[in-house]
C-alpha positions as CSV (number, residue, x, y, z in Angstrom):
1,X,-87.9,-41.3,61.5
2,X,-87.8,-44.5,63.7
3,X,-85.0,-44.9,66.5
4,X,-83.9,-47.0,69.2
5,X,-84.7,-45.2,72.5
6,X,-83.1,-46.3,75.4
7,X,-84.3,-45.0,79.1
8,X,-83.2,-45.6,82.5
9,X,-85.7,-45.5,85.6
10,X,-89.2,-46.9,83.8
11,X,-90.8,-48.2,86.0
12,X,-93.0,-45.1,86.9
13,X,-93.0,-41.3,86.3
14,X,-91.7,-39.6,83.7
15,X,-89.8,-42.8,82.8
16,X,-92.7,-44.7,81.7
17,X,-94.6,-41.6,80.0
18,X,-91.2,-41.5,77.6
19,X,-91.2,-45.0,76.9
20,X,-94.8,-44.9,76.2
21,X,-94.8,-41.9,74.2
22,X,-91.4,-43.2,72.3
23,X,-93.4,-46.5,71.7
24,X,-96.7,-44.9,70.6
25,X,-95.0,-42.8,68.3
26,X,-93.1,-46.0,66.2
27,X,-89.6,-46.4,67.9
28,X,-88.2,-49.2,69.5
29,X,-88.0,-48.7,73.4
30,X,-85.0,-50.4,75.7
31,X,-86.8,-49.8,78.7
32,X,-84.9,-50.6,81.8
33,X,-86.0,-50.6,85.7
34,X,-84.1,-52.2,89.0
35,X,-87.4,-54.1,89.0
36,X,-88.2,-55.7,85.5
37,X,-91.3,-57.4,86.4
38,X,-92.7,-53.9,86.9
39,X,-92.5,-53.6,83.0
40,X,-94.5,-56.6,81.5
41,X,-97.8,-54.6,80.7
42,X,-95.1,-52.8,78.0
43,X,-94.2,-55.9,76.4
44,X,-97.7,-57.6,76.7
45,X,-98.9,-54.0,74.2
46,X,-95.7,-53.3,72.6
47,X,-94.6,-56.7,71.6
48,X,-90.8,-56.6,70.1
49,X,-91.0,-53.1,70.1
50,X,-90.0,-53.1,73.1
51,X,-86.7,-54.5,75.3
52,X,-87.6,-54.8,78.9
53,X,-84.1,-55.1,81.2
54,X,-82.9,-55.1,84.9
55,X,-80.7,-52.0,85.5
56,X,-79.3,-50.8,88.8
57,X,-77.1,-47.3,87.7
58,X,-75.5,-47.7,90.3
59,X,-74.1,-51.1,88.4
60,X,-71.5,-51.3,85.9
61,X,-72.0,-54.7,85.4
62,X,-75.4,-54.0,84.8
63,X,-75.1,-51.1,82.7
64,X,-72.8,-53.1,80.4
65,X,-74.9,-55.9,79.9
66,X,-77.8,-53.8,79.3
67,X,-75.8,-51.8,76.6
68,X,-74.7,-55.0,75.0
69,X,-78.4,-56.7,74.9
70,X,-79.7,-54.1,73.0
71,X,-77.3,-53.7,71.2
72,X,-77.2,-57.3,70.3
73,X,-81.0,-56.7,69.8
74,X,-81.7,-53.4,67.9
75,X,-78.1,-52.8,66.2
76,X,-77.7,-49.3,67.8
77,X,-78.9,-46.7,70.5
78,X,-80.1,-43.7,68.9
79,X,-81.3,-41.8,71.9
80,X,-80.1,-42.1,75.5
81,X,-82.7,-41.0,78.1
82,X,-80.8,-40.7,81.7
83,X,-84.3,-40.6,83.9
84,X,-83.4,-43.0,86.5
85,X,-82.7,-40.9,89.8
86,X,-84.2,-39.6,93.1
87,X,-84.5,-36.7,95.5
88,X,-83.2,-36.9,99.2
89,X,-84.6,-33.9,101.2
90,X,-83.7,-32.2,104.4
91,X,-81.8,-29.7,105.4
92,X,-77.7,-30.1,104.7
93,X,-77.0,-30.7,108.2
94,X,-80.0,-33.2,108.3
95,X,-78.9,-35.1,105.4
96,X,-76.4,-37.8,106.6
97,X,-72.6,-37.9,104.3
98,X,-73.5,-41.6,103.3
99,X,-77.1,-40.3,102.4
100,X,-75.1,-37.7,100.2
101,X,-72.9,-40.3,98.7
102,X,-76.1,-42.5,97.7
103,X,-78.0,-39.0,96.0
104,X,-74.7,-38.6,93.7
105,X,-73.9,-42.3,93.2
106,X,-77.6,-42.5,91.0
107,X,-78.0,-39.2,90.0
108,X,-74.7,-38.5,89.6
109,X,-72.1,-41.6,88.6
110,X,-75.5,-43.3,87.3
111,X,-75.8,-41.0,84.4
112,X,-71.6,-40.4,84.0
113,X,-71.4,-44.3,83.6
114,X,-74.8,-44.7,81.4
115,X,-73.5,-42.0,79.2
116,X,-69.8,-43.5,79.1
117,X,-71.3,-46.7,78.0
118,X,-73.3,-45.5,75.0
119,X,-71.2,-42.7,73.7
120,X,-68.6,-44.8,71.5
121,X,-71.7,-46.2,69.6
122,X,-73.1,-42.9,69.1
123,X,-68.8,-41.9,67.8
124,X,-68.6,-44.4,65.3
125,X,-72.0,-43.6,63.9
126,X,-71.4,-39.8,64.2
127,X,-74.9,-39.3,65.4
128,X,-76.9,-39.8,68.7
129,X,-78.8,-37.7,71.4
130,X,-78.6,-37.9,75.1
131,X,-81.2,-36.4,76.9
132,X,-80.2,-35.7,80.9
133,X,-83.1,-35.3,83.0
134,X,-82.5,-32.4,85.2
135,X,-84.6,-30.1,86.9
136,X,-85.2,-26.3,87.7
137,X,-83.3,-26.3,90.7
138,X,-80.0,-28.1,88.9
139,X,-80.5,-24.1,88.5
140,X,-81.7,-22.9,91.1
141,X,-81.4,-24.8,94.8
142,X,-84.1,-24.4,97.4
143,X,-83.5,-24.8,100.8
144,X,-84.6,-28.5,102.2
145,X,-83.5,-29.7,98.4
146,X,-79.4,-29.5,99.4
147,X,-78.5,-32.9,98.3
148,X,-80.8,-33.6,95.4
149,X,-80.0,-29.9,94.0
150,X,-76.6,-30.9,94.4
151,X,-76.7,-33.8,92.1
152,X,-78.4,-32.1,89.2
153,X,-76.1,-29.4,89.5
154,X,-73.4,-31.6,88.5
155,X,-75.2,-33.1,86.0
156,X,-75.5,-29.6,84.1
157,X,-71.9,-29.2,84.4
158,X,-70.8,-32.1,82.8
159,X,-73.2,-32.3,80.7
160,X,-72.6,-28.7,79.4
161,X,-69.2,-29.9,78.7
162,X,-69.9,-33.0,76.8
163,X,-72.2,-31.3,75.1
164,X,-69.5,-29.2,73.9
165,X,-67.5,-31.8,73.1
166,X,-69.9,-33.7,71.0
167,X,-71.4,-31.4,69.1
168,X,-68.7,-32.0,66.1
169,X,-68.9,-35.4,66.1
170,X,-72.8,-34.8,65.4
171,X,-73.6,-36.3,69.0
172,X,-76.7,-33.7,70.5
173,X,-77.1,-33.6,74.5
174,X,-79.5,-31.8,76.2
175,X,-80.4,-31.0,80.0
176,X,-84.2,-31.4,80.7
177,X,-85.2,-29.1,83.5
178,X,-88.7,-29.9,84.8
179,X,-90.3,-28.3,87.0
180,X,-93.5,-29.7,89.5
181,X,-95.0,-32.5,87.7
182,X,-97.6,-35.0,89.1
183,X,-95.7,-38.2,89.3
184,X,-94.9,-41.0,91.9
185,X,-91.4,-39.4,92.7
186,X,-92.8,-36.1,94.2
187,X,-93.8,-38.7,96.7
188,X,-91.0,-40.7,97.0
189,X,-88.7,-39.0,98.7
190,X,-85.7,-39.9,100.8
191,X,-85.7,-38.3,104.2
192,X,-82.4,-36.7,106.1
193,X,-81.8,-38.9,109.1
194,X,-80.9,-35.9,111.5
195,X,-83.8,-33.9,112.1
196,X,-82.8,-30.2,113.7
197,X,-85.3,-28.0,114.9
198,X,-83.6,-24.8,113.9
199,X,-84.8,-25.2,110.6
200,X,-88.5,-25.5,110.2
201,X,-88.8,-22.2,108.9
202,X,-86.1,-22.6,105.6
203,X,-85.8,-26.2,104.5
204,X,-88.7,-27.8,106.4
205,X,-91.0,-25.1,104.9
206,X,-89.9,-26.3,101.1
207,X,-90.7,-30.0,103.0
208,X,-93.7,-29.0,103.7
209,X,-95.1,-27.1,100.6
210,X,-93.9,-30.1,98.2
211,X,-95.4,-32.8,100.9
212,X,-98.6,-30.8,100.5
213,X,-98.7,-30.4,96.4
214,X,-98.4,-34.3,96.3
215,X,-101.2,-34.8,98.6
216,X,-103.5,-32.2,96.9
217,X,-103.2,-32.9,93.4
218,X,-102.1,-29.2,92.7
219,X,-98.6,-29.8,91.1
220,X,-99.1,-28.1,87.7
221,X,-96.8,-30.2,85.5
222,X,-98.1,-33.0,83.0
223,X,-96.1,-35.6,82.8
224,X,-97.6,-36.8,79.0
225,X,-97.0,-32.9,77.3
226,X,-93.6,-33.7,78.8
227,X,-92.7,-36.5,77.1
228,X,-94.3,-35.2,74.1
229,X,-91.4,-32.7,73.9
230,X,-88.8,-35.0,74.3
231,X,-90.5,-37.0,70.7
232,X,-89.8,-33.2,69.5
233,X,-86.1,-32.6,70.8
234,X,-84.6,-35.8,68.5
235,X,-86.4,-34.4,65.8
236,X,-84.6,-31.1,66.0
237,X,-81.0,-30.8,64.2
238,X,-79.3,-28.5,66.5
239,X,-81.4,-28.5,69.6
240,X,-80.9,-25.9,72.9
241,X,-78.6,-27.2,75.3
242,X,-81.1,-26.6,78.2
243,X,-85.4,-27.4,78.4
244,X,-87.5,-26.1,81.2
245,X,-90.6,-27.7,81.4
246,X,-93.4,-25.9,83.0
247,X,-94.1,-22.1,83.5
248,X,-93.2,-22.5,86.9
249,X,-89.9,-23.5,85.8
250,X,-89.7,-20.9,83.7
251,X,-90.5,-18.6,86.1
252,X,-87.9,-20.0,88.8
253,X,-84.6,-19.7,85.7
254,X,-85.9,-16.1,85.5
255,X,-85.6,-15.3,88.6
256,X,-82.0,-17.4,89.0
257,X,-80.8,-14.7,85.8
258,X,-81.9,-11.7,87.4
259,X,-80.4,-12.6,90.7
260,X,-77.3,-13.6,89.5
261,X,-77.1,-10.6,86.8
262,X,-77.6,-8.5,89.8
263,X,-74.8,-10.3,92.1
264,X,-72.3,-10.0,89.5
265,X,-73.0,-6.3,88.9
266,X,-73.1,-5.6,92.3
267,X,-69.8,-7.5,92.9
268,X,-68.4,-6.2,89.7
269,X,-65.8,-3.4,90.9
270,X,-64.2,-6.2,93.4
271,X,-63.9,-8.2,90.6
272,X,-62.0,-6.3,88.5
273,X,-59.5,-5.2,91.5
274,X,-58.2,-8.2,91.2
275,X,-56.9,-8.1,88.0
276,X,-52.8,-8.2,87.7
277,X,-51.1,-4.7,87.0
278,X,-49.9,-4.9,83.3
279,X,-46.0,-4.6,83.4
280,X,-44.5,-1.5,82.1
């Protein structure tokens, strides 16, 4: 079945692979980026099946114009892939308030605004898929990734609520949670502005590890294989809310579950002790 996909952040990385996979499968794709000139090769190869648009997800005017152009051209948006985003790295104290806000403007409020822009059309048709590209750190935060992880935790929260709200309307929401993948995003971090030596052994170790992975090309995930999973997801009439990508992501999530279970059991007696005594 041919669909119209609207994908944010398609200039490089996951977004580019998602767009190519969807187009190769015979779909129509609205490929967006802050610099649409980076998408000219898609137009040259795929012709009328692709529409390239300028889109900064922090601009409501850009979002409204892009959705309007997409629906004018293709009639409907069947699949929204909220992929645009970036990572700010550094210990919590090293990241400024301005950097935290900027992280949330793109990674959270941009996703919210895009989703709200396409929902009316999906509701009217009683169908659609919203694929929010989260991260395994949206389930389990690491030192040095507090800003990025908190933005992904926010996406996880509103997506979980949204999924329950729109499921009766025929709309499916999926949280895509990749582990480590070799994409340009791994090398394009924003670093915290206030270095603090006390965090070198914790946050610093995470940053060093990630930098080394990027430099040594030792990241385990294959973005092309990840893109194929999205094609399968939209063919599933009842997909699971969460899709972990990569064996490393699976391991992190399983460890998180075990730790959460142990935490709950450890404090269960305290939790129960706060119950009100029933009136006699």
